[in-house]
Each structure stands twice: as C-alpha cells, then as structure tokens.
C-alpha positions as CSV (number, residue, x, y, z in Angstrom):
1,M,0.0,0.0,0.0
2,K,1.2,3.5,-0.7
3,I,0.4,7.1,0.2
4,V,0.8,9.9,-2.4
5,I,1.7,13.3,-1.1
6,L,0.9,16.1,-3.6
7,M,2.3,19.6,-3.3
8,G,0.9,22.6,-5.2
9,S,4.4,24.1,-5.5
10,I,8.0,23.5,-4.3
11,S,7.4,26.0,-1.5
12,D,5.1,23.4,0.1
13,R,8.0,20.9,0.5
14,P,8.8,21.9,4.1
15,L,5.4,20.8,5.1
16,A,5.8,17.5,3.3
17,E,9.1,16.6,5.0
18,P,7.6,15.7,8.5
19,I,5.1,13.5,6.7
20,F,7.9,11.7,4.8
21,E,9.7,11.1,8.1
22,I,6.5,9.7,9.8
23,L,5.8,7.3,6.9
24,K,9.5,6.1,6.9
25,E,9.2,5.5,10.7
26,F,6.2,3.3,10.1
27,D,7.8,1.6,7.0
28,V,5.0,2.8,4.7
29,S,5.7,3.5,1.1
30,Y,5.0,6.9,-0.4
31,E,5.4,9.1,-3.4
32,G,5.8,12.8,-3.4
33,R,4.9,15.0,-6.4
34,I,4.6,18.7,-7.1
35,I,1.7,19.4,-9.4
36,S,-0.2,22.6,-9.3
37,A,-4.0,22.5,-9.8
38,H,-3.9,25.9,-11.3
39,R,-0.7,26.0,-13.3
40,S,-0.8,22.4,-14.6
41,P,-4.3,21.1,-14.5
42,D,-3.8,18.7,-17.3
43,A,-0.7,17.2,-15.7
44,L,-2.7,16.7,-12.5
45,R,-5.7,15.1,-14.3
46,N,-3.4,12.8,-16.2
47,F,-1.4,11.8,-13.0
48,L,-4.7,11.0,-11.2
49,K,-6.1,9.1,-14.2
50,D,-2.9,6.9,-14.4
51,L,-2.7,6.4,-10.6
52,N,-2.8,2.7,-9.5
53,L,-5.7,2.7,-7.0
54,K,-5.1,-0.8,-6.0
55,E,-1.7,0.3,-4.7
56,T,-2.5,3.9,-3.6
57,K,-4.9,4.1,-0.7
58,V,-4.7,7.7,0.5
59,I,-3.7,11.0,-1.0
60,I,-2.4,13.9,1.1
61,A,-2.6,17.3,-0.7
62,I,-0.8,20.4,0.5
63,A,-2.0,23.7,-0.8
64,G,-2.2,27.4,0.2
65,G,-4.2,30.4,-0.8
66,S,-7.3,29.3,-2.7
67,A,-6.1,25.7,-1.9
68,A,-7.8,24.1,-4.9
69,L,-5.4,21.0,-5.0
70,P,-7.2,18.8,-2.4
71,G,-10.7,19.5,-3.8
72,V,-9.6,19.0,-7.4
73,V,-8.0,15.7,-6.5
74,A,-11.1,14.6,-4.5
75,S,-13.2,15.4,-7.6
76,Y,-11.3,12.9,-9.8
77,I,-10.8,9.9,-7.4
78,D,-12.7,7.9,-4.9
79,I,-10.1,7.2,-2.2
80,P,-9.5,9.4,0.9
81,V,-8.0,12.8,0.4
82,I,-6.5,14.7,3.2
83,G,-5.9,18.4,2.8
84,I,-3.2,20.4,4.6
85,P,-3.7,24.2,4.6
86,V,-0.5,26.1,4.1
87,P,0.1,29.2,6.2
88,T,-0.3,32.2,4.0
89,K,1.2,35.7,4.1
90,N,-1.9,37.7,4.2
91,L,-4.4,35.5,6.1
92,G,-2.2,33.1,7.9
93,G,-3.7,30.0,6.3
94,I,-7.3,30.7,7.2
95,D,-8.1,31.2,3.5
96,S,-6.6,27.8,2.8
97,L,-8.4,26.1,5.6
98,L,-11.8,27.5,4.7
99,S,-11.4,26.6,1.0
100,M,-10.6,22.9,2.0
101,T,-13.4,22.6,4.5
102,Q,-16.1,24.1,2.3
103,M,-16.3,21.3,-0.3
104,P,-19.6,20.6,-2.0
105,S,-21.5,17.6,-0.8
106,G,-20.3,14.4,-2.3
107,V,-16.7,15.6,-2.8
108,P,-15.1,15.2,0.7
109,V,-11.7,16.3,1.7
110,A,-10.6,15.5,5.3
111,T,-8.8,18.7,6.5
112,V,-6.2,19.0,9.2
113,G,-4.8,22.0,11.0
114,I,-2.8,24.7,9.4
115,G,1.0,24.2,9.0
116,E,3.4,21.7,10.5
117,G,1.1,20.3,13.2
118,G,-1.5,19.7,10.6
119,A,1.0,18.1,8.3
120,K,2.1,15.6,10.9
121,N,-1.5,14.8,11.8
122,A,-2.2,14.2,8.0
123,G,0.5,11.6,8.1
124,Y,-0.9,9.9,11.2
125,L,-4.5,10.1,9.8
126,A,-3.3,8.4,6.6
127,L,-1.6,5.7,8.7
128,R,-4.9,5.1,10.6
129,I,-6.7,4.8,7.3
130,L,-4.2,2.2,6.0
131,A,-4.4,0.3,9.4
132,L,-8.0,-0.5,8.7
133,E,-6.7,-3.1,6.3
134,D,-3.2,-3.8,7.8
135,E,-2.9,-5.5,11.2
136,N,0.8,-5.0,11.4
137,L,0.4,-1.3,11.0
138,K,-2.4,-1.2,13.5
139,E,-0.1,-2.8,16.1
140,K,2.7,-0.2,15.3
141,L,0.1,2.6,15.8
142,A,-1.0,1.1,19.1
143,K,2.6,1.1,20.3
144,F,3.0,4.6,19.2
145,K,-0.1,5.7,21.0
146,E,1.2,4.0,24.2
147,K,4.4,6.1,23.9
148,L,2.3,9.2,23.5
149,A,0.4,8.3,26.7
150,E,3.7,8.0,28.6
151,G,4.0,11.8,28.4
152,V,0.8,12.2,30.5
153,R,1.7,12.6,34.2
154,R,-0.2,13.5,37.2
155,L,1.1,16.6,39.0
156,D,-0.4,16.4,42.5
C-alpha cells in the first residue's frame, strides 16, 4: 500500500518533510509529487487518471491560498484525500483552511490544521486509514499511542 503526497508548489515541500519522516518511521511507502491544480491542471488530471488505485490508498494534498489542489484531487478519485492548509502571508492560512473545508456535498476532503502540526496529523491520519486493512500497521500505531500516553503525568 502507498500514500501519495501532492504539493501545489516547491514552497510546500517543508510541510511534506515531516510526513515523509513519519511514513518512513512506520515503514509505509509513499510518493511525493509537485503538481499545481492551477498552473498544470492537465498534468494533475493525467497523473490521477494513471494512478494505480489498487496500490495507492490515500492522497495527502498540501495547498495554500485558494487551496484548490485537495478538492480537485477529490473530484477525480474515490479514495480518501487529506488536505493540509499552508500558512499564507496575508491571512495566515485561514483562507486555505476554509477553502478545503467548504467542499460541495459528495466531494469530501478530510482537512487537518494549518501548518506543520496539521501536516504531521495528516501523516498519522493516513496511517490510521491504512491500518484498517493492515494488522501490522495497526499494532505499530497502538505502540506509538502508548508512547504518547507516557507523556501524560499527574502533577499532584
């Protein structure tokens, strides 16, 4: 199984890096691509049309501003799409967040928080989706969750 991480531009790469690290940690294969929904719509359509959906189970799409990439991807394919809003100069990423969350009925995009924290959560959410069909991955995630719980301490 594989996860595809799409970026609208090279400037989105820093948000993809933590996802790559998370997927490596869990030994999940992935492919990263830079394809703009606005600047190269034909290339995006062709990439999605040729995508092996037996192998690819989740797409993570990183976009800023109008943030069209996740929605366009979700309009072409019927696998889960997770959108990551990029922090923007003028509106801090709120514009991107709202664009992703206001998809029309029937074209869902799961949207995480703005920026690096959201990017990491997109990676973990994609892993949880894959774990629905992969017991080994489900066990790895359970161990990861136990480690997270170790950080919770009572202070009285």
